C-alpha positions in Angstrom: 198.3 83.1 178.9 195.1 81.6 180.1 193.2 82.0 183.3 193.7 78.2 184.0 197.2 79.1 185.3 195.7 81.0 188.2 194.4 78.0 190.1 193.7 78.4 193.8 197.0 76.7 194.6 199.0 79.1 192.4 197.1 82.1 193.7 197.9 81.0 197.3 201.6 80.5 196.4 201.7 83.9 194.7 200.2 85.5 197.8 202.7 83.9 200.2 205.7 84.6 198.0 204.6 88.2 197.6 204.2 88.7 201.3 207.7 87.2 201.8 209.1 90.0 199.6 210.0 88.0 196.5 210.1 89.9 193.2 207.6 89.4 190.5 210.2 87.8 188.2 211.2 85.3 191.0 207.6 84.4 191.6 207.0 83.9 187.8 209.9 81.5 187.7 208.7 79.6 190.8 205.2 79.2 189.3 206.4 77.7 186.0 207.1 78.5 182.4 203.5 79.5 181.6 203.6 82.4 184.0 205.3 85.7 183.1 206.4 88.6 185.3 203.7 90.8 183.9 201.1 88.1 184.7 202.2 88.0 188.3 202.1 91.8 188.5 198.6 91.9 187.0 197.4 89.3 189.5 199.0 91.1 192.4 197.2 94.3 191.2 193.8 92.5 190.8 194.1 91.0 194.3 195.1 94.3 195.8 198.2 92.8 197.5 200.7 94.9 199.4 204.1 94.0 200.7 204.4 92.7 204.3 206.4 94.4 207.0 209.2 91.8 206.8 209.7 92.7 203.1 210.0 96.4 204.0 212.5 95.7 206.7 214.8 93.7 204.3 215.4 96.7 202.1 218.1 99.2 203.0 216.7 102.7 202.3 218.2 106.0 203.0 216.6 108.0 205.8 214.1 110.5 204.4 213.9 114.2 205.4 210.9 115.2 207.4 210.4 118.4 205.4 210.9 118.9 201.6 213.4 121.6 202.4 215.6 119.2 204.2 214.9 120.1 207.8 216.1 116.8 209.3 219.3 116.0 207.4 221.1 112.8 208.3 224.2 113.2 210.4 226.4 111.6 207.8 225.5 114.3 205.3 225.8 117.0 207.9 229.4 115.9 208.6 230.5 116.1 205.0 229.1 119.5 204.4 231.2 122.6 204.7 230.3 125.0 207.4 230.1 128.0 205.1 227.3 128.9 202.7 227.5 127.4 199.2 229.6 129.4 196.8 227.8 130.3 193.6 230.0 131.2 190.7 228.6 133.8 188.4 229.6 133.2 184.8 230.1 136.3 182.7 227.5 136.7 180.0 228.7 137.2 176.5 228.4 140.7 175.1 225.1 141.1 173.4 225.4 141.5 169.7 223.0 143.4 167.5 221.1 140.9 165.3 220.2 142.2 161.9 217.1 140.6 160.5 214.6 141.6 158.0 211.8 143.6 159.5 209.1 142.0 157.3 208.7 138.5 156.0 210.2 137.8 152.6 208.5 134.4 151.9 205.1 132.9 152.6 204.6 129.5 154.2 203.7 128.1 150.8 206.6 129.6 148.9 209.4 128.8 151.3 212.1 126.4 149.8 214.7 124.1 151.2 217.6 126.2 152.5 215.5 129.2 153.4 215.1 130.5 157.0 211.8 129.4 158.6 211.7 132.1 161.4 208.0 133.2 161.7 206.9 136.8 161.5 203.5 137.4 163.0 200.9 134.8 164.0 199.7 132.1 161.7 196.2 132.8 160.3 196.7 136.6 160.3 197.3 138.7 157.2 201.0 139.5 156.7 202.2 136.2 158.3 205.3 134.9 156.7 208.8 133.6 157.2 212.3 135.2 157.1 213.4 133.4 153.9 217.2 134.3 154.1 219.8 131.5 153.5 219.9 128.9 156.3 223.1 128.8 158.4 222.1 126.3 161.1 219.2 124.0 161.4 216.1 125.7 160.0 217.2 129.3 160.6 219.6 132.0 159.1 222.6 133.0 161.2 220.8 135.8 163.1 217.8 133.7 163.9 219.8 130.6 164.8 221.7 132.7 167.4 218.3 133.5 169.0 216.6 130.2 168.5 219.5 127.9 169.5 220.8 129.3 172.7 222.8 127.0 174.9 221.8 127.2 178.5 224.5 127.8 181.1 224.7 125.0 183.7 225.8 126.9 186.7 225.2 126.2 190.4 222.8 129.1 190.5 220.7 127.7 187.6 220.6 124.2 189.2 219.5 125.7 192.6 216.8 127.7 190.8 215.6 124.4 189.2 215.1 122.8 192.5 213.6 125.9 194.0 216.3 126.8 196.5 216.9 130.3 195.2 
């Protein structure tokens, strides 16, 4: 696209359509086949245009809470909530099993082969660093290390509340 597309007439048309609340794709179609949506957005950015108040009124948005904690909850949501506190179900954790693994590495990083466990022992660059080397059971690890390395996270109400910072 060339800068010849942005004539004063096209720039004025862009500004009026943008203030009306038209989308960048709609404006690009109105300006002709030589103007893309990205070109419109770039010009809007370079001109520093903002949406007018009539464009903001036309959109239906949900009322926002005044506080991040949800201090002013809309009445429609309050009516659908139960009066009691949220019930959090605790899921029983599986019994911990003893994982038997070698206490020292059995292969080095240079001698590990396909089908051997790549669980690291120690820190790379230190003497004595190596890998487990037992037969792979899942992914890149032996059965014992796969159980530790590939743990499925429980998706409970408590874990979700912890993610959002409510607990």
